[in-house]
N, C-alpha and C positions, 0 to 999 in steps of 0.2 A: 489479516484477519486473525491470526493466532493470537496476537497481542490484544486485539479488541475483545475476543472471546474470553481471554484469561481475566481481563478486567471486569467483565461482566460477572463472571463466575465468582470472583473474590470480592465483588461490590466495591471496587475502587472508584473514587470520585475524582474527577479531573478539576483542579483548581487554576487559578489565573497564574499562579507560580508554575504550574506544570505547562504553560501555554509554549513558552521558549522551548521545553523539551520536545513538544509535539512537533515543532519545525524541524527540530534536529532529526526525529524519526522520519519526517517526510524526505529530508535529504538522504537519509539512509535508503529509504525505499527508492528513490530516484537512482542512487548509486548502484544498488543491486539490481534494478531493472536493466541498467546499461552494463554492468559487469557480466550479467547472464546473457547478454544480448537477446533478451526476450522479443524485442520489437522485430528482430532479424529472423526468428525462426520461420521455417517454411515447411510446407508438406503436412501441417497439422489437420486433424479431423475437425468437424464442425463444432464439437463441444470444446476442443483444445483451442481453437480460434476464438471463440467466445471468451474463454478464460483468458486467452492472451490479451484480447482487446479490453477485458475488465481490469486486469492488473495493470497494464500499461496506461490505462486512463485514470488510475486512481490519484495520482500526485496531482493532476490539473483539478480534479474534482474536488479534492481535499483542500487544495489552495483556495477555491472559490468560496468555501465555507468561512 
């Protein structure tokens, strides 16, 4: 989210040459989700659980695009 926000704020345009980089970023996202064990966190509040579901579901959703 921070990367997307920064791009919007600086008016960065994504081109086809950036396509490969976006897949590398997706791999980084998956790595961090696993590294931080986000899917395994327990005892979260309702809002925290929704955030967990959102973040853990980002990679599959982005891949469908």
